[in-house]
TORKEDREN-869246 format. One record per residue: residue in one letter; chain; x, y, z of N, C-alpha, C, O in turn. Coordinates in steps of 0.02 Angstrom, whole numbers, plus 50000, padded with zeros to 5 digits. Last residue first. Example, Ala and Ser with C-alpha at 12.3 -4.5 7.8 and 13.67 -1.06 7.14 Angstrom:
! residues 2
<'S','A',<50642,49888,50354>,<50684,49947,50357>,<50645,50002,50394>,<50670,50057,50402>>
<'A','A',<50660,49716,50390>,<50615,49775,50390>,<50660,49835,50390>,<50712,49834,50423>>
END
This chain:
! residues 177
<'P','A',<50873,49782,50285>,<50934,49801,50321>,<50996,49764,50295>,<51051,49774,50320>>
<'R','A',<50769,49842,50164>,<50801,49780,50187>,<50866,49799,50221>,<50910,49829,50190>>
<'A','A',<50618,49907,50106>,<50678,49919,50146>,<50704,49852,50170>,<50666,49810,50194>>
<'I','A',<50549,49938,49950>,<50558,49888,50002>,<50622,49905,50039>,<50675,49915,50008>>
<'V','A',<50428,50017,49853>,<50490,50024,49889>,<50492,49973,49946>,<50444,49966,49983>>
<'Q','A',<50363,50036,49691>,<50359,50000,49754>,<50427,50005,49788>,<50479,49997,49755>>
<'V','A',<50281,50145,49586>,<50346,50128,49615>,<50335,50095,49683>,<50302,50123,49726>>
<'E','A',<50167,50198,49539>,<50189,50137,49507>,<50258,50115,49531>,<50290,50072,49501>>
<'E','A',<50149,50319,49597>,<50108,50264,49622>,<50129,50197,49593>,<50110,50144,49619>>
<'R','A',<50225,50405,49521>,<50252,50383,49586>,<50213,50323,49613>,<50241,50282,49649>>
<'D','A',<50223,50358,49347>,<50194,50392,49404>,<50224,50364,49469>,<50247,50307,49471>>
<'I','A',<50376,50360,49246>,<50312,50332,49267>,<50285,50372,49326>,<50320,50415,49352>>
<'G','A',<50508,50379,49206>,<50454,50411,49169>,<50386,50380,49183>,<50344,50374,49139>>
<'V','A',<50627,50343,49265>,<50594,50294,49222>,<50539,50326,49180>,<50524,50302,49125>>
<'I','A',<50662,50459,49336>,<50710,50429,49290>,<50675,50383,49240>,<50690,50383,49180>>
<'G','A',<50546,50487,49412>,<50575,50537,49367>,<50621,50507,49316>,<50620,50528,49258>>
<'A','A',<50527,50371,49487>,<50476,50392,49439>,<50504,50442,49389>,<50487,50439,49330>>
<'V','A',<50645,50374,49566>,<50633,50320,49518>,<50583,50341,49465>,<50593,50330,49405>>
<'T','A',<50624,50494,49640>,<50685,50483,49601>,<50673,50431,49547>,<50689,50442,49488>>
<'E','A',<50501,50471,49702>,<50508,50527,49655>,<50570,50518,49611>,<50567,50532,49551>>
<'T','A',<50531,50360,49784>,<50480,50355,49731>,<50486,50410,49680>,<50478,50398,49620>>
<'V','A',<50632,50415,49867>,<50647,50358,49823>,<50596,50354,49767>,<50615,50346,49709>>
<'Q','A',<50559,50518,49931>,<50620,50534,49894>,<50637,50477,49845>,<50654,50491,49787>>
<'V','A',<50461,50444,49997>,<50441,50490,49944>,<50502,50508,49901>,<50496,50512,49840>>
<'F','A',<50546,50379,50089>,<50504,50340,50044>,<50484,50383,49984>,<50489,50361,49927>>
<'E','A',<50598,50486,50160>,<50643,50444,50120>,<50604,50404,50068>,<50626,50395,50012>>
<'R','A',<50479,50532,50222>,<50517,50577,50178>,<50564,50537,50132>,<50569,50551,50072>>
<'E','A',<50446,50424,50301>,<50401,50443,50246>,<50437,50488,50196>,<50426,50482,50136>>
<'S','A',<50592,50323,50327>,<50544,50374,50348>,<50499,50389,50288>,<50514,50370,50232>>
<'L','A',<50624,50151,50325>,<50623,50214,50289>,<50573,50261,50321>,<50518,50241,50340>>
<'E','A',<50740,50037,50402>,<50673,50063,50390>,<50678,50131,50357>,<50730,50164,50360>>
<'A','A',<50867,49985,50369>,<50823,49950,50415>,<50750,49972,50407>,<50705,49931,50405>>
<'Q','A',<50923,49973,50202>,<50910,50016,50260>,<50859,49980,50304>,<50813,49949,50278>>
<'K','A',<50946,49963,50047>,<50980,49933,50105>,<50975,49982,50163>,<51017,50026,50171>>
<'V','A',<50799,49950,49949>,<50854,49990,49975>,<50882,49957,50038>,<50844,49927,50077>>
<'M','A',<50729,49901,49803>,<50746,49876,49869>,<50807,49916,49892>,<50859,49917,49859>>
<'V','A',<50597,49947,49700>,<50664,49965,49724>,<50673,49936,49793>,<50631,49945,49837>>
<'S','A',<50505,49922,49555>,<50516,49903,49624>,<50588,49919,49642>,<50634,49908,49602>>
<'A','A',<50386,49984,49442>,<50456,49984,49464>,<50458,49965,49538>,<50418,49989,49578>>
<'V','A',<50286,49933,49314>,<50289,49941,49387>,<50362,49934,49407>,<50395,49885,49391>>
<'R','A',<50276,49899,49180>,<50267,49970,49199>,<50261,49980,49274>,<50235,50031,49296>>
<'N','A',<50319,49764,49179>,<50249,49782,49169>,<50232,49852,49195>,<50180,49862,49227>>
<'Q','A',<50458,49792,49282>,<50421,49745,49241>,<50348,49768,49238>,<50319,49787,49289>>
<'F','A',<50610,49817,49357>,<50558,49851,49318>,<50525,49800,49273>,<50557,49768,49231>>
<'F','A',<50708,49845,49502>,<50674,49797,49459>,<50622,49836,49419>,<50592,49883,49445>>
<'F','A',<50858,49889,49583>,<50800,49912,49545>,<50774,49856,49501>,<50813,49823,49466>>
<'I','A',<50933,49904,49740>,<50922,49862,49681>,<50858,49885,49649>,<50808,49898,49683>>
<'A','A',<51058,49986,49839>,<50991,49983,49810>,<50990,49936,49751>,<51041,49928,49716>>
<'D','A',<51143,50044,49987>,<51140,50005,49925>,<51068,50004,49901>,<51022,50018,49940>>
<'A','A',<51138,50152,50077>,<51197,50109,50074>,<51200,50069,50009>,<51253,50061,49980>>
<'F','A',<51086,50314,50027>,<51068,50246,50043>,<51129,50201,50033>,<51168,50212,49987>>
<'G','A',<51125,50441,49984>,<51140,50421,50052>,<51119,50351,50071>,<51132,50330,50127>>
<'Q','A',<51116,50478,49854>,<51070,50512,49900>,<51079,50489,49972>,<51045,50514,50017>>
<'A','A',<51200,50389,49793>,<51223,50458,49800>,<51179,50497,49848>,<51202,50546,49879>>
<'K','A',<51115,50279,49790>,<51175,50276,49832>,<51202,50347,49844>,<51223,50363,49900>>
<'L','A',<51023,50328,49697>,<51001,50315,49765>,<51060,50309,49813>,<51056,50332,49870>>
<'V','A',<51107,50334,49585>,<51078,50396,49611>,<51054,50386,49683>,<51064,50429,49725>>
<'N','A',<51136,50197,49567>,<51190,50244,49585>,<51163,50310,49612>,<51193,50339,49657>>
<'E','A',<51009,50145,49535>,<51046,50118,49592>,<51101,50166,49614>,<51112,50176,49674>>
<'I','A',<50979,50221,49420>,<50937,50226,49480>,<50976,50202,49541>,<50975,50235,49593>>
<'M','A',<51083,50182,49330>,<51073,50252,49348>,<51034,50258,49414>,<51054,50295,49458>>
<'L','A',<51067,50042,49321>,<51130,50071,49344>,<51120,50143,49368>,<51146,50162,49421>>
<'E','A',<50936,50035,49269>,<50954,50003,49333>,<51017,50035,49362>,<51018,50053,49421>>
<'Q','A',<50951,50103,49147>,<50906,50129,49198>,<50924,50100,49267>,<50927,50137,49316>>
<'E','A',<51041,50016,49082>,<51060,50086,49095>,<51017,50116,49150>,<51042,50151,49194>>
<'M','A',<50962,49902,49073>,<51025,49899,49111>,<51048,49970,49128>,<51073,49981,49183>>
<'L','A',<50861,49949,48988>,<50844,49930,49057>,<50907,49927,49100>,<50906,49949,49158>>
<'D','A',<50938,49966,48871>,<50904,50024,48902>,<50887,50009,48975>,<50897,50052,49018>>
<'V','A',<50974,49832,48847>,<51026,49882,48860>,<50996,49944,48894>,<51026,49971,48941>>
<'I','A',<50847,49779,48820>,<50886,49754,48877>,<50940,49804,48897>,<50951,49818,48956>>
<'S','A',<50815,49849,48705>,<50774,49859,48765>,<50810,49834,48827>,<50803,49863,48881>>
<'L','A',<50913,49800,48618>,<50914,49871,48636>,<50872,49884,48699>,<50891,49925,48740>>
<'L','A',<50868,49667,48609>,<50934,49682,48636>,<50940,49755,48658>,<50967,49770,48711>>
<'L','A',<50745,49686,48546>,<50747,49658,48614>,<50814,49672,48647>,<50817,49688,48707>>
<'A','A',<50793,49735,48423>,<50749,49776,48465>,<50749,49751,48537>,<50752,49791,48584>>
<'E','A',<50865,49624,48378>,<50900,49687,48390>,<50859,49733,48434>,<50886,49767,48478>>
<'A','A',<50760,49533,48363>,<50813,49519,48411>,<50852,49582,48427>,<50870,49593,48485>>
<'E','A',<50689,49597,48260>,<50657,49588,48325>,<50710,49574,48379>,<50705,49599,48435>>
<'A','A',<50784,49590,48158>,<50761,49655,48181>,<50729,49650,48250>,<50740,49692,48293>>
<'K','A',<50795,49451,48142>,<50853,49490,48163>,<50833,49558,48190>,<50860,49581,48240>>
<'A','A',<50666,49423,48099>,<50690,49393,48161>,<50750,49432,48188>,<50756,49445,48248>>
<'E','A',<50665,49494,47979>,<50617,49512,48032>,<50641,49485,48099>,<50637,49520,48150>>
<'P','A',<50762,49427,47904>,<50773,49498,47923>,<50726,49520,47979>,<50745,49561,48022>>
<'S','A',<50786,49260,47972>,<50754,49308,47927>,<50769,49380,47949>,<50788,49391,48007>>
<'A','A',<50935,49165,47988>,<50879,49202,48019>,<50851,49253,47970>,<50888,49284,47932>>
<'N','A',<51048,49112,47935>,<50984,49083,47913>,<50924,49120,47943>,<50867,49106,47923>>
<'E','A',<51153,49174,47997>,<51142,49189,47927>,<51075,49164,47902>,<51047,49191,47854>>
<'N','A',<51151,49245,48153>,<51133,49184,48116>,<51116,49203,48044>,<51071,49243,48031>>
<'N','A',<51168,49358,48228>,<51224,49335,48188>,<51210,49273,48147>,<51253,49250,48109>>
<'I','A',<51044,49367,48294>,<51067,49422,48251>,<51122,49399,48204>,<51124,49419,48146>>
<'V','A',<51042,49248,48367>,<50992,49259,48315>,<51016,49313,48267>,<51010,49306,48206>>
<'G','A',<51151,49273,48452>,<51150,49214,48410>,<51101,49221,48353>,<51115,49201,48296>>
<'E','A',<51108,49384,48520>,<51163,49392,48473>,<51169,49332,48426>,<51189,49339,48369>>
<'L','A',<51010,49320,48598>,<50991,49371,48549>,<51046,49382,48497>,<51032,49389,48438>>
<'M','A',<51090,49236,48678>,<51039,49208,48633>,<51019,49258,48579>,<51013,49239,48521>>
<'E','A',<51168,49334,48744>,<51200,49283,48702>,<51151,49252,48653>,<51166,49242,48594>>
<'I','A',<51069,49400,48817>,<51106,49436,48765>,<51140,49387,48717>,<51141,49398,48657>>
<'E','A',<51031,49297,48904>,<50983,49327,48859>,<51018,49362,48801>,<50998,49354,48743>>
<'Q','A',<51153,49275,48972>,<51122,49221,48933>,<51072,49249,48883>,<51071,49228,48825>>
<'A','A',<51170,49399,49033>,<51221,49375,48986>,<51193,49319,48942>,<51207,49316,48883>>
<'R','A',<51058,49401,49117>,<51063,49449,49062>,<51113,49426,49010>,<51101,49432,48950>>
<'V','A',<51096,49301,49207>,<51036,49292,49166>,<51038,49339,49106>,<51022,49319,49050>>
<'R','A',<51211,49362,49263>,<51215,49297,49229>,<51156,49286,49183>,<51164,49265,49126>>
<'D','A',<51158,49480,49319>,<51207,49484,49265>,<51214,49419,49227>,<51221,49419,49166>>
<'R','A',<51077,49424,49419>,<51047,49465,49366>,<51094,49470,49306>,<51072,49465,49249>>
<'Q','A',<51176,49366,49499>,<51125,49324,49467>,<51093,49361,49409>,<51082,49333,49355>>
<'L','A',<51244,49482,49540>,<51279,49429,49503>,<51230,49385,49465>,<51241,49368,49407>>
<'R','A',<51142,49549,49609>,<51172,49580,49549>,<51209,49528,49507>,<51205,49529,49446>>
<'Y','A',<51120,49459,49714>,<51067,49473,49666>,<51095,49502,49602>,<51076,49483,49547>>
<'E','A',<51243,49468,49781>,<51222,49405,49751>,<51167,49415,49699>,<51167,49384,49646>>
<'A','A',<51240,49600,49826>,<51293,49579,49779>,<51272,49515,49744>,<51283,49508,49683>>
<'F','A',<51128,49593,49911>,<51129,49641,49856>,<51181,49621,49803>,<51168,49624,49743>>
<'F','A',<51164,49491,50004>,<51104,49487,49962>,<51109,49532,49901>,<51095,49510,49845>>
<'A','A',<51272,49522,50081>,<51283,49477,50025>,<51223,49476,49978>,<51230,49462,49919>>
<'G','A',<51214,49602,50178>,<51266,49629,50136>,<51277,49587,50074>,<51289,49614,50020>>
<'S','A',<51123,49511,50238>,<51099,49569,50201>,<51152,49599,50155>,<51136,49620,50099>>
<'E','A',<51133,49397,50312>,<51161,49396,50245>,<51145,49459,50206>,<51153,49459,50145>>
<'V','A',<51066,49429,50428>,<51136,49409,50433>,<51169,49414,50365>,<51228,49434,50361>>
<'S','A',<50935,49449,50390>,<50974,49508,50407>,<51048,49492,50415>,<51090,49537,50408>>
<'G','A',<50882,49324,50370>,<50898,49363,50311>,<50941,49424,50327>,<50978,49448,50285>>
<'P','A',<50847,49276,50495>,<50907,49251,50464>,<50928,49291,50403>,<50987,49292,50386>>
<'D','A',<50794,49398,50614>,<50780,49363,50551>,<50845,49339,50519>,<50894,49376,50517>>
<'G','A',<50804,49477,50723>,<50827,49408,50729>,<50818,49367,50666>,<50831,49307,50665>>
<'P','A',<50745,49598,50680>,<50816,49596,50698>,<50844,49524,50702>,<50902,49514,50685>>
<'A','A',<50641,49571,50535>,<50649,49575,50607>,<50723,49569,50624>,<50761,49538,50586>>
<'L','A',<50633,49673,50391>,<50653,49611,50422>,<50660,49622,50497>,<50681,49675,50520>>
<'E','A',<50498,49753,50308>,<50556,49756,50351>,<50571,49687,50378>,<50525,49646,50387>>
<'A','A',<50417,49836,50177>,<50436,49771,50206>,<50499,49779,50247>,<50549,49808,50224>>
<'I','A',<50307,49962,50198>,<50377,49949,50180>,<50397,49885,50216>,<50393,49881,50277>>
<'A','A',<50177,50057,50184>,<50192,49986,50177>,<50263,49975,50151>,<50276,49979,50091>>
<'G','A',<50145,50191,50184>,<50169,50161,50246>,<50190,50088,50240>,<50218,50061,50287>>
<'V','A',<50102,50219,50052>,<50161,50252,50079>,<50188,50217,50141>,<50249,50212,50149>>
<'T','A',<50060,50076,49951>,<50042,50129,49998>,<50106,50156,50030>,<50156,50122,50034>>
<'Q','A',<50102,49972,49874>,<50095,50036,49841>,<50073,50092,49888>,<50068,50150,49867>>
<'L','A',<50099,49858,49951>,<50164,49886,49935>,<50159,49956,49905>,<50206,49996,49911>>
<'E','A',<49964,49826,49952>,<49994,49853,50013>,<50061,49886,49999>,<50079,49935,50031>>
<'D','A',<49947,49777,49823>,<49910,49837,49841>,<49937,49867,49906>,<49934,49928,49915>>
<'D','A',<50030,49662,49822>,<50049,49721,49783>,<50012,49783,49805>,<50041,49837,49807>>
<'P','A',<50054,49590,49988>,<50019,49596,49924>,<50037,49661,49889>,<50057,49709,49921>>
<'L','A',<50212,49542,50056>,<50155,49587,50057>,<50121,49587,49989>,<50155,49585,49938>>
<'I','A',<50291,49420,50145>,<50271,49439,50078>,<50208,49481,50082>,<50158,49459,50109>>
<'E','A',<50431,49408,50252>,<50360,49423,50246>,<50345,49446,50174>,<50383,49486,50146>>
<'H','A',<50545,49273,50250>,<50529,49343,50237>,<50454,49351,50229>,<50420,49308,50202>>
<'G','A',<50580,49138,50265>,<50562,49177,50323>,<50546,49250,50311>,<50536,49287,50359>>
<'Q','A',<50613,49085,50140>,<50654,49070,50198>,<50641,49119,50255>,<50688,49139,50289>>
<'Q','A',<50548,49126,50030>,<50514,49077,50071>,<50553,49060,50134>,<50528,49024,50177>>
<'M','A',<50638,49208,49965>,<50583,49240,50000>,<50548,49191,50047>,<50522,49211,50098>>
<'E','A',<50719,49113,49904>,<50747,49154,49957>,<50692,49187,49998>,<50697,49193,50059>>
<'T','A',<50627,49065,49812>,<50656,49020,49861>,<50684,49059,49919>,<50674,49041,49977>>
<'E','A',<50606,49179,49735>,<50551,49153,49774>,<50576,49106,49828>,<50550,49105,49884>>
<'R','A',<50731,49195,49673>,<50708,49247,49720>,<50652,49220,49763>,<50649,49236,49823>>
<'G','A',<50733,49078,49596>,<50786,49090,49645>,<50765,49142,49696>,<50779,49135,49756>>
<'A','A',<50626,49100,49512>,<50623,49045,49559>,<50676,49053,49613>,<50664,49036,49671>>
<'I','A',<50674,49204,49431>,<50619,49216,49478>,<50616,49162,49531>,<50604,49177,49589>>
<'A','A',<50774,49139,49358>,<50790,49198,49397>,<50737,49211,49450>,<50752,49227,49508>>
<'W','A',<50701,49038,49297>,<50757,49021,49340>,<50774,49079,49386>,<50788,49070,49445>>
<'Y','A',<50613,49112,49219>,<50586,49071,49273>,<50642,49055,49323>,<50631,49057,49384>>
<'T','A',<50706,49167,49128>,<50667,49211,49171>,<50639,49173,49231>,<50642,49197,49288>>
<'A','A',<50748,49049,49066>,<50797,49092,49101>,<50761,49139,49150>,<50785,49149,49206>>
<'G','A',<50626,49007,49009>,<50661,48965,49058>,<50711,49006,49099>,<50716,48997,49159>>
<'C','A',<50600,49110,48920>,<50553,49098,48975>,<50587,49057,49030>,<50578,49070,49089>>
<'L','A',<50709,49089,48834>,<50702,49152,48868>,<50655,49145,48929>,<50670,49172,48982>>
<'L','A',<50678,48961,48787>,<50740,48972,48824>,<50736,49037,48864>,<50759,49040,48921>>
<'L','A',<50557,48989,48722>,<50558,48943,48778>,<50621,48951,48820>,<50618,48949,48881>>
<'V','A',<50602,49076,48622>,<50554,49100,48671>,<50554,49055,48732>,<50552,49079,48789>>
<'F','A',<50686,48986,48549>,<50712,49047,48579>,<50667,49073,48634>,<50691,49090,48688>>
<'I','A',<50593,48891,48507>,<50647,48871,48551>,<50676,48932,48586>,<50690,48929,48646>>
<'L','A',<50516,48974,48425>,<50485,48940,48481>,<50538,48919,48531>,<50530,48928,48592>>
<'W','A',<50610,49010,48329>,<50581,49062,48372>,<50549,49031,48434>,<50554,49058,48489>>
<'L','A',<50633,48884,48270>,<50688,48921,48302>,<50661,48974,48350>,<50687,48982,48405>>
<'L','A',<50505,48859,48220>,<50532,48815,48270>,<50590,48849,48307>,<50595,48843,48368>>
<'R','A',<50497,48959,48125>,<50450,48960,48181>,<50476,48916,48238>,<50470,48934,48297>>
<'K','A',<50597,48915,48039>,<50603,48980,48072>,<50557,48984,48133>,<50576,49010,48185>>
<'Y','A',<50541,48794,47996>,<50606,48794,48030>,<50615,48859,48069>,<50639,48859,48126>>
<'K','A',<50430,48835,47928>,<50421,48797,47989>,<50485,48796,48031>,<50483,48798,48092>>
<'R','A',<50494,48896,47820>,<50454,48938,47865>,<50442,48901,47931>,<50444,48932,47984>>
<'M','A',<50551,48788,47755>,<50595,48838,47783>,<50557,48881,47834>,<50585,48900,47885>>
END
């Protein structure tokens, strides 16, 4: 029975990794279509904001990018939540497995709340649209704007850092028209 539980957890972890890879691979494919990729250390400086050139093919689809990313994020989240609920509702799952699944589910819900709050606060501050990513205590924000002034950059980093509870230096900001 113990081997069965370990096998179930292994399958669960592999599915979760697969879903995460699928989400990341989609973003990397889009990034390879002509977007400039900056190293992390450059992204953390005040002046380093990724911009698309006016003739860049990505600028044609900029309106769709934000909506498409949200749809993809929601699909992946729905799969993750479904897997976790499957473990929680499984009569054969151990109490420890159920507790861990519940904790993971709560962390996903917390992240969803942070994403919604940050994206809406940035829109309320005058940005046309925004997407928030958070992983390994580093927050990344993509705002729909051709370029950011230093004041706007600081405004975004302070807003995100305040809501998430991290230092401003741990916030990366990317401008996308």
